[in-house]
C-alpha positions in Angstrom: 43.0 17.4 82.7 39.7 18.0 81.1 37.4 15.0 80.3 34.8 15.4 77.6 31.8 13.2 77.0 29.7 13.4 73.9 26.1 12.0 73.5 23.2 12.5 71.0 24.4 10.7 67.9 22.3 8.2 66.0 20.5 7.5 62.7 18.4 10.1 61.1 16.7 10.4 57.7 17.8 13.3 55.5 16.2 16.5 56.4 15.9 15.4 60.0 17.5 16.9 63.1 19.8 15.7 65.9 21.3 17.5 68.8 24.6 16.6 70.2 25.8 17.3 73.6 29.3 17.6 75.2 29.7 17.6 78.9 33.0 18.8 80.2 34.6 18.1 83.7 37.8 18.5 85.4 40.0 21.5 85.0 37.5 23.6 83.1 39.5 26.6 83.7 42.2 25.5 81.4 39.9 25.7 78.3 38.5 28.9 76.8 37.1 27.5 73.6 35.1 24.4 72.5 34.3 22.8 69.3 32.9 20.1 67.3 34.8 18.4 64.6 33.9 15.4 62.3 35.6 12.8 60.5 34.1 10.5 57.8 35.8 7.3 56.3 38.7 8.2 54.1 38.7 11.8 55.0 40.6 14.1 57.4 39.1 15.4 60.5 37.4 18.8 59.9 36.2 21.6 62.0 32.5 22.0 62.1 31.8 24.7 64.6 33.5 26.4 67.6 32.4 28.5 70.4 34.6 30.8 72.9 33.9 30.7 76.7 33.9 34.5 76.8 30.9 36.6 77.5 30.3 37.1 73.9 30.4 33.4 73.1 31.8 34.0 69.6 31.0 31.3 67.0 32.7 30.0 63.9 31.1 27.5 61.4 32.6 25.7 58.5 30.8 26.8 55.2 29.0 23.6 54.6 27.0 23.7 57.8 26.3 27.4 58.2 22.4 28.1 58.5 21.8 24.5 59.3 23.9 23.9 62.5 24.0 25.9 65.7 26.6 25.5 68.4 25.6 26.8 71.9 26.8 26.5 75.4 25.4 26.2 79.0 28.1 27.3 81.3 26.3 26.4 84.4 26.4 22.7 83.1 29.7 23.0 81.5 28.1 21.6 78.5 28.2 22.4 74.8 25.6 21.5 72.1 25.5 21.2 68.5 22.0 21.6 67.1 22.0 19.9 63.5 19.0 20.6 61.2 18.3 19.8 57.6 20.9 17.0 57.9 22.3 15.6 54.6 23.9 12.2 53.9 27.1 14.1 53.5 26.9 15.1 57.2 27.5 11.4 58.0 30.6 11.2 60.2 32.0 10.5 63.6 31.5 13.9 65.6 34.1 14.7 68.2 33.9 17.3 70.9 37.1 19.2 71.6 38.2 21.7 74.1 41.3 24.1 74.2 42.9 27.5 74.6 43.0 30.0 71.9 41.9 27.6 69.2 44.4 25.1 70.2 42.5 21.9 71.0 44.2 19.6 73.5 41.2 17.7 74.8 39.0 15.4 72.8 36.0 13.3 73.5 35.4 9.7 72.4 33.4 10.5 69.5 29.7 9.8 68.5 28.4 8.4 65.3 25.9 10.5 63.2 24.4 8.7 60.2 22.0 10.4 57.8 20.4 7.9 55.5 17.1 7.0 54.3 
Protein backbone atom coordinates (compact mmCIF):
# COMPACT_ATOMS: atom_id res chain seq x y z
CA UNK A 1 0.00 0.00 0.00
CA UNK A 2 0.98 3.56 -0.65
CA UNK A 3 -0.16 6.51 1.41
CA UNK A 4 -0.33 9.98 -0.13
CA UNK A 5 -0.76 13.15 1.90
CA UNK A 6 -1.33 16.50 0.21
CA UNK A 7 -0.73 19.94 1.64
CA UNK A 8 -0.48 23.53 0.48
CA UNK A 9 -3.99 24.39 -0.65
CA UNK A 10 -5.77 27.57 0.33
CA UNK A 11 -7.31 30.82 -0.83
CA UNK A 12 -5.42 32.99 -3.29
CA UNK A 13 -6.29 35.99 -5.42
CA UNK A 14 -6.37 35.75 -9.22
CA UNK A 15 -2.85 36.01 -10.59
CA UNK A 16 -1.37 34.62 -7.40
CA UNK A 17 0.63 31.45 -6.76
CA UNK A 18 0.42 28.34 -4.62
CA UNK A 19 2.57 25.27 -4.25
CA UNK A 20 1.00 21.92 -3.47
CA UNK A 21 3.00 19.09 -1.95
CA UNK A 22 2.30 15.36 -1.90
CA UNK A 23 4.31 13.13 0.42
CA UNK A 24 4.30 9.43 -0.38
CA UNK A 25 5.00 6.64 2.06
CA UNK A 26 4.65 2.87 2.17
CA UNK A 27 5.39 0.62 -0.81
CA UNK A 28 6.94 3.32 -2.97
CA UNK A 29 8.41 0.73 -5.31
CA UNK A 30 4.91 -0.15 -6.48
CA UNK A 31 4.47 3.20 -8.22
CA UNK A 32 6.36 4.63 -11.18
CA UNK A 33 4.30 7.70 -11.87
CA UNK A 34 2.56 10.37 -9.86
CA UNK A 35 0.10 13.00 -10.82
CA UNK A 36 -2.19 15.79 -9.77
CA UNK A 37 -5.88 15.74 -10.60
CA UNK A 38 -8.61 18.20 -9.73
CA UNK A 39 -12.36 18.24 -9.40
CA UNK A 40 -14.68 21.21 -9.14
CA UNK A 41 -18.41 21.06 -8.26
CA UNK A 42 -20.50 19.55 -11.01
CA UNK A 43 -17.51 18.47 -13.05
CA UNK A 44 -15.63 15.24 -13.50
CA UNK A 45 -12.20 14.76 -12.04
CA UNK A 46 -9.58 15.84 -14.57
CA UNK A 47 -5.88 15.27 -14.95
CA UNK A 48 -3.74 18.35 -14.29
CA UNK A 49 -0.19 17.08 -14.56
CA UNK A 50 1.82 13.88 -14.25
CA UNK A 51 5.45 12.98 -13.78
CA UNK A 52 7.24 9.66 -14.06
CA UNK A 53 9.71 8.31 -11.53
CA UNK A 54 12.25 7.51 -14.21
CA UNK A 55 15.53 9.34 -14.54
CA UNK A 56 14.04 11.59 -17.18
CA UNK A 57 11.08 12.59 -15.06
CA UNK A 58 8.82 12.92 -18.08
CA UNK A 59 5.91 15.29 -17.57
CA UNK A 60 2.47 15.77 -19.07
CA UNK A 61 0.17 18.76 -18.55
CA UNK A 62 -3.41 19.41 -19.48
CA UNK A 63 -3.70 22.25 -21.94
CA UNK A 64 -5.33 24.78 -19.65
CA UNK A 65 -2.38 24.78 -17.22
CA UNK A 66 0.55 24.62 -19.64
CA UNK A 67 2.97 27.45 -19.01
CA UNK A 68 1.42 28.23 -15.62
CA UNK A 69 1.81 25.03 -13.58
CA UNK A 70 4.95 22.97 -13.02
CA UNK A 71 5.09 19.48 -11.59
CA UNK A 72 8.32 18.30 -10.01
CA UNK A 73 9.56 15.65 -7.63
CA UNK A 74 12.13 15.15 -4.90
CA UNK A 75 12.95 11.46 -4.87
CA UNK A 76 14.95 11.74 -1.66
CA UNK A 77 11.83 12.99 0.11
CA UNK A 78 9.35 10.86 -1.86
CA UNK A 79 7.48 14.08 -2.52
CA UNK A 80 5.85 15.54 -5.61
CA UNK A 81 5.09 19.22 -5.99
CA UNK A 82 2.74 21.27 -8.11
CA UNK A 83 3.79 24.88 -8.48
CA UNK A 84 0.80 26.90 -9.66
CA UNK A 85 1.36 30.41 -10.98
CA UNK A 86 -0.96 32.95 -12.60
CA UNK A 87 -3.92 31.28 -10.98
CA UNK A 88 -7.38 31.89 -12.39
CA UNK A 89 -10.82 31.51 -10.82
CA UNK A 90 -11.41 28.49 -13.06
CA UNK A 91 -8.52 26.73 -11.29
CA UNK A 92 -10.68 26.53 -8.19
CA UNK A 93 -11.12 22.87 -7.29
CA UNK A 94 -10.16 20.13 -4.91
CA UNK A 95 -6.73 18.93 -5.98
CA UNK A 96 -5.83 15.28 -5.53
CA UNK A 97 -2.43 13.63 -5.61
CA UNK A 98 -2.33 10.19 -7.20
CA UNK A 99 0.23 7.46 -7.62
CA UNK A 100 0.28 4.46 -9.91
CA UNK A 101 2.01 2.29 -12.46
CA UNK A 102 2.08 3.00 -16.19
CA UNK A 103 -0.52 5.76 -15.89
CA UNK A 104 -2.95 3.58 -13.97
CA UNK A 105 -3.53 5.44 -10.73
CA UNK A 106 -4.43 3.20 -7.82
CA UNK A 107 -3.49 5.40 -4.89
CA UNK A 108 -5.10 8.70 -4.00
CA UNK A 109 -4.66 11.36 -1.40
CA UNK A 110 -7.49 12.95 0.55
CA UNK A 111 -7.49 16.12 -1.53
CA UNK A 112 -6.71 19.75 -0.77
CA UNK A 113 -8.94 22.72 -1.60
CA UNK A 114 -7.64 25.47 -3.85
CA UNK A 115 -9.81 28.56 -4.15
CA UNK A 116 -8.93 31.41 -6.49
CA UNK A 117 -11.04 34.44 -5.72
CA UNK A 118 -10.76 38.14 -5.09
